[in-house]
C-alpha positions in Angstrom: 1.0 77.1 -317.0 -0.8 74.9 -314.5 2.0 75.5 -311.9 1.7 79.3 -312.3 -2.1 79.1 -311.7 -1.5 77.0 -308.6 1.1 79.4 -307.2 -1.2 82.4 -307.9 -4.0 80.6 -306.1 -1.8 80.0 -303.1 -0.8 83.7 -303.0 -4.4 84.9 -303.1 -5.4 82.5 -300.3 -2.4 83.6 -298.2 -3.3 87.3 -298.8 -6.9 86.7 -297.7 -5.7 84.9 -294.5 -3.3 87.8 -293.7 -6.1 90.3 -294.0 -8.5 88.7 -291.6 -7.2 90.7 -288.7 -7.0 87.7 -286.4 -3.9 87.9 -284.2 -1.5 85.0 -283.9 -1.8 82.9 -280.7 0.1 84.3 -277.7 3.0 82.0 -276.8 3.0 80.2 -273.5 4.4 82.2 -270.5 8.1 81.6 -269.7 8.9 78.9 -267.3 10.5 80.8 -264.4 12.8 79.4 -261.8 10.6 80.0 -258.7 8.1 78.0 -256.6 5.3 80.5 -257.5 4.8 83.5 -259.7 2.1 85.7 -261.0 1.7 88.6 -263.5 -1.4 90.8 -263.4 -2.6 93.9 -265.1 -2.9 96.6 -262.4 -5.9 98.3 -264.0 -8.0 95.3 -264.7 -6.8 92.5 -262.5 -6.4 90.3 -265.5 -4.0 87.4 -264.9 -1.4 87.3 -267.7 0.9 84.5 -266.4 0.9 82.3 -263.4 2.5 79.3 -261.7 1.1 78.0 -258.4 -0.4 81.4 -257.6 -2.3 80.0 -254.5 0.5 78.0 -253.0 1.1 79.0 -249.4 4.6 80.2 -248.9 6.5 82.3 -246.4 6.5 85.9 -247.7 9.6 87.1 -245.9 10.0 90.9 -246.1 7.1 91.1 -248.6 5.2 91.3 -245.3 6.4 94.9 -244.9 4.1 96.0 -247.8 1.3 95.4 -245.3 3.2 97.1 -242.5 3.7 100.1 -244.6 0.1 100.0 -245.9 -1.3 100.1 -242.3 0.9 103.0 -241.4 -0.1 104.9 -244.6 -3.8 104.1 -243.9 -3.4 105.6 -240.4 -1.6 108.6 -241.8 -4.4 109.2 -244.3 -7.0 108.8 -241.5 -5.2 111.5 -239.5 -4.6 109.1 -236.6 -0.9 109.7 -236.7 1.3 112.3 -238.4 4.5 111.8 -240.4 6.2 114.3 -238.0 5.2 112.3 -234.9 8.1 110.7 -233.0 8.1 107.0 -232.2 10.2 105.5 -229.5 12.7 102.7 -230.3 12.3 99.9 -227.8 15.0 97.4 -226.9 12.9 94.8 -228.7 12.9 96.8 -231.9 16.6 97.6 -231.6 17.5 93.9 -231.1 15.6 92.7 -234.2 17.7 90.3 -236.3 18.1 90.5 -240.0 18.1 93.7 -242.1 18.1 96.9 -240.0 18.0 100.7 -240.2 20.5 100.9 -237.2 18.1 102.6 -234.9 19.5 103.5 -231.4 17.6 102.0 -228.5 15.7 104.7 -226.5 15.9 107.2 -229.4 12.9 109.0 -230.8 12.5 108.7 -234.6 9.9 110.4 -236.9 7.3 108.3 -238.6 8.7 109.7 -241.9 12.2 108.3 -241.3 10.9 105.0 -240.0 8.9 104.7 -243.2 12.0 105.2 -245.3 13.8 102.7 -243.1 11.0 100.2 -243.5 10.4 100.6 -247.3 13.9 101.4 -248.7 16.2 99.6 -246.3 13.7 96.9 -245.3 14.7 97.5 -241.7 13.2 95.0 -239.2 13.9 97.4 -236.4 12.0 100.2 -238.2 9.1 97.8 -238.9 8.8 96.9 -235.2 9.1 100.5 -234.0 6.3 101.5 -236.3 4.2 98.5 -235.3 4.6 99.3 -231.6 3.8 103.0 -232.1 0.7 102.4 -234.3 -0.7 99.2 -232.7 0.5 99.7 -229.1 2.5 96.5 -229.5 3.6 94.2 -232.3 0.8 91.8 -231.4 -1.8 94.6 -231.6 -0.4 95.7 -234.9 -0.6 92.1 -236.3 -4.3 92.1 -235.5 -4.7 95.2 -237.6 -2.7 93.6 -240.4 -4.9 90.5 -240.5 -8.0 92.6 -240.4 -6.8 94.7 -243.3 -5.9 91.5 -245.2 -9.5 90.4 -244.8 -10.7 93.7 -246.1 -8.5 93.5 -249.2 -9.7 90.0 -250.0 -6.4 88.2 -249.1 -8.2 85.0 -248.2 -5.1 82.8 -248.1 -2.8 85.0 -245.9 -2.0 84.9 -242.2 0.4 87.4 -240.5 2.2 86.6 -237.3 4.6 89.6 -237.1 5.3 92.9 -238.8 8.7 92.0 -240.3 8.3 88.7 -242.2 10.7 86.8 -240.0 9.9 83.1 -240.0 7.1 82.2 -237.6 4.3 79.6 -237.3 1.1 80.7 -239.1 2.9 83.3 -241.1 2.2 82.7 -244.8 0.7 84.1 -248.0 0.5 83.5 -251.7 1.5 85.2 -254.9 -2.1 85.9 -255.6 -2.6 87.6 -252.2 0.6 89.6 -252.6 -0.6 90.9 -255.9 -3.8 92.1 -254.3 -1.7 93.8 -251.6 0.6 95.5 -254.1 -2.4 96.7 -256.1 -3.9 98.2 -253.0 -0.6 100.0 -252.1 -0.3 101.6 -255.5 -4.0 102.4 -255.8 -4.8 103.7 -252.3 -1.6 105.4 -251.3 0.1 106.8 -254.4 2.1 109.4 -252.5 3.6 106.8 -250.2 4.1 104.4 -253.1 6.8 106.7 -254.3 9.0 105.6 -251.4 9.3 102.2 -253.1 11.3 103.8 -256.0 13.8 105.5 -253.7 17.2 103.8 -254.5 19.0 104.6 -251.3 18.5 106.1 -247.9 21.0 107.3 -245.2 20.3 107.1 -241.5 22.6 107.3 -238.5 25.5 108.0 -240.9 25.0 104.7 -242.7 23.9 104.6 -246.3 21.9 101.6 -247.5 20.6 100.8 -251.0 17.2 99.5 -252.0 17.5 95.7 -252.6 15.1 95.9 -255.6 17.8 95.9 -258.3 15.3 96.2 -261.1 15.1 99.9 -260.2 18.6 100.3 -261.5 18.1 98.3 -264.7 14.8 99.3 -266.1 13.4 102.9 -265.9 9.8 101.6 -266.2 10.1 99.8 -262.9 9.1 102.0 -259.9 8.7 99.5 -257.1 7.9 97.6 -255.0 9.5 95.1 -252.4 12.0 92.3 -252.0 12.1 89.6 -249.4 14.5 86.8 -248.3 14.8 84.2 -245.6 16.4 80.8 -245.8 13.0 79.2 -245.6 11.3 81.5 -248.1 14.0 81.8 -250.6 14.3 85.0 -252.6 11.1 86.9 -253.3 10.2 90.0 -255.3 7.1 92.0 -256.0 7.8 94.3 -258.8 5.7 96.9 -260.7 6.4 98.7 -264.0 4.5 101.2 -266.1 4.9 101.5 -269.9 2.4 103.8 -271.6 -1.1 103.1 -270.3 -0.1 99.7 -269.0 1.0 98.9 -265.5 1.9 95.4 -264.6 2.6 93.8 -261.2 4.7 90.7 -261.0 5.1 88.5 -257.9 7.9 85.9 -257.7 8.3 83.7 -254.6 10.9 81.1 -253.8 13.7 81.9 -256.3 17.2 80.3 -255.6 19.2 83.5 -255.4 19.1 87.3 -255.7 20.2 87.4 -259.3 17.5 84.8 -260.3 14.7 86.7 -258.6 15.6 89.9 -260.5 16.2 88.2 -263.9 13.1 86.1 -263.7 10.9 88.9 -262.6 12.1 91.0 -265.5 11.3 88.1 -267.9 7.8 87.9 -266.5 7.2 91.7 -266.9 8.6 91.7 -270.4 6.4 88.9 -271.4 3.3 90.8 -270.3 4.3 94.0 -272.0 5.3 92.2 -275.2 2.1 90.3 -275.8 -0.6 92.3 -274.1 -1.9 95.9 -273.9 -4.2 97.9 -271.6 -6.9 99.8 -273.3 -8.8 102.6 -271.5 -12.3 102.2 -272.6 -13.6 105.4 -271.1 -12.8 108.0 -268.5 -15.2 108.6 -265.6 -18.1 110.8 -266.6 -16.6 111.6 -270.0 -19.2 112.6 -272.6 -19.8 109.9 -275.1 -22.6 111.4 -277.1 -26.2 112.8 -276.8 -29.5 111.0 -276.5 -33.0 112.3 -277.5 -35.2 113.4 -274.6 -39.0 113.9 -274.9 -41.0 116.4 -272.9 -38.0 118.2 -271.4 -36.6 121.7 -271.3 -33.8 120.4 -273.4 -34.1 118.0 -276.3 -30.9 116.1 -275.6 -29.1 114.7 -272.6 -25.4 113.8 -272.6 -24.4 110.2 -271.7 -21.4 108.8 -270.0 -20.0 105.9 -268.1 -19.7 106.7 -264.4 -16.4 105.1 -263.8 -13.1 104.9 -265.6 -12.8 101.4 -267.1 -9.9 99.5 -268.7 -9.6 96.3 -270.7 -6.6 94.0 -271.2 -6.2 92.8 -274.8 -3.7 90.8 -276.7 -1.2 93.2 -278.3 -2.5 94.6 -281.6 -6.2 94.0 -281.0 -7.0 97.6 -280.0 -7.8 98.7 -283.6 -10.3 95.9 -284.0 -12.3 96.9 -280.9 -15.8 98.1 -281.8 -18.2 100.2 -279.6 -22.0 100.1 -279.8 -24.6 101.9 -277.7 -27.8 100.3 -276.5 -29.7 103.3 -275.2 -33.4 103.9 -274.7 -35.1 105.8 -277.5 -38.0 106.7 -275.3 -36.5 108.8 -272.6 -39.1 111.1 -271.0 -38.2 114.1 -268.7 -37.6 114.6 -265.9 -34.2 112.9 -265.9 -31.7 113.1 -263.0 -28.0 113.2 -263.3 -26.5 109.7 -263.0 -29.8 108.0 -264.0 -29.2 104.8 -265.9 -30.3 105.2 -269.5 -28.7 102.2 -271.3 -25.3 100.5 -271.8 -22.4 100.4 -274.1 -20.9 97.2 -275.5 -17.4 96.6 -276.8 -17.0 93.7 -279.2 -13.9 92.1 -280.6 -14.2 89.8 -283.7 -18.0 89.6 -283.0 -17.5 88.7 -279.3 -18.6 90.9 -276.5 -15.6 91.7 -274.3 -17.0 94.4 -272.1 -20.5 95.8 -271.3 -20.7 99.0 -269.3 -23.6 101.0 -267.9 -24.4 104.4 -269.4 -25.9 107.2 -267.3 -27.2 110.7 -267.9 -24.5 113.2 -267.4 -26.7 116.1 -266.4 -30.4 116.5 -265.3 -33.2 117.4 -267.6 -36.3 119.0 -266.1 -39.8 118.7 -267.5 -40.7 121.2 -270.2 -43.8 123.3 -270.2 -47.3 122.2 -271.3 -46.8 123.0 -274.9 -43.5 121.2 -275.1 -44.9 118.1 -273.5 -47.9 118.1 -275.8 -45.9 118.6 -278.9 -43.4 115.9 -278.0 -46.3 113.4 -277.1 -47.6 113.9 -280.6 -44.2 113.4 -282.2 -43.7 110.2 -280.2 -47.1 108.8 -281.4 -46.2 109.8 -285.0 -42.8 108.1 -284.7 
């Protein structure tokens, strides 16, 4: 009888523990075969896994993400057009390494050069674009380094537009993640080029070197790189549901390893974490009492779309509470701060966002203001 009571007690204790809602600890990230790697949530910037993320390494053709970003930026600004023709210099034609097989002295559209740069990773296309946009490769490199500064890539220095080995040409996994985030966020139309699996130019068909595009439909970019000094590198991005992850892997031993290890890193992030959209920009969250106005209520919202990275399975435990002024007096302007909204998880605040008025409320007439003043005093 005593044994039955003990067993029953253990069962009740175990049931109480199982119903606490506390998730199990997240296992340690996988140990990947690379000098450096990083996995981040695109929407929040949350680092999910890392190894030597700030180690300076040669980025090889990952450099071309910045080359393409500069060209996309100039296209967006209207400085150049995708239908413009760029001349192919002897210097561009003679570039060693991967190539788009451009003919020297030919005129090639910016559109085709971008395909050659992004899909084929052509060094000749990269130099032709750099010379056309920057006047020379040296001038273009100055633009690259200035853009790196603007994007917060504080541990990066570019010496060319291709990623070929050169003194003072280096970056980090952390900075490459910042660049990939900017590519996807700022130029979504041009980002689609990174998912193109093959491209033909001058009668020669070449395939995208990012083999993850063939093995996982959630992967839609972004860039490979390889030199003897840099090893095998890959920046990859995948989107599953609301979650987009970016992985950066630098210094793998071979092509197969960079693909396999990058997929392991992405799968770890998707398996153990989730991205929660807390609110859309200017989405009505509720109404707040207004005193002395033409209307009695004003709608409230968060001015920007906001996301949060949580451990998988925690979304249902997330709680939302508003801390909004109860003494709002008209006039109120659209966008005026009126409080904040807090998100808590297991009694811990995990996000706090400003709440603003969604529309203006003008002052009411004399009778309305007088009546509301009396109501406020009575309250």
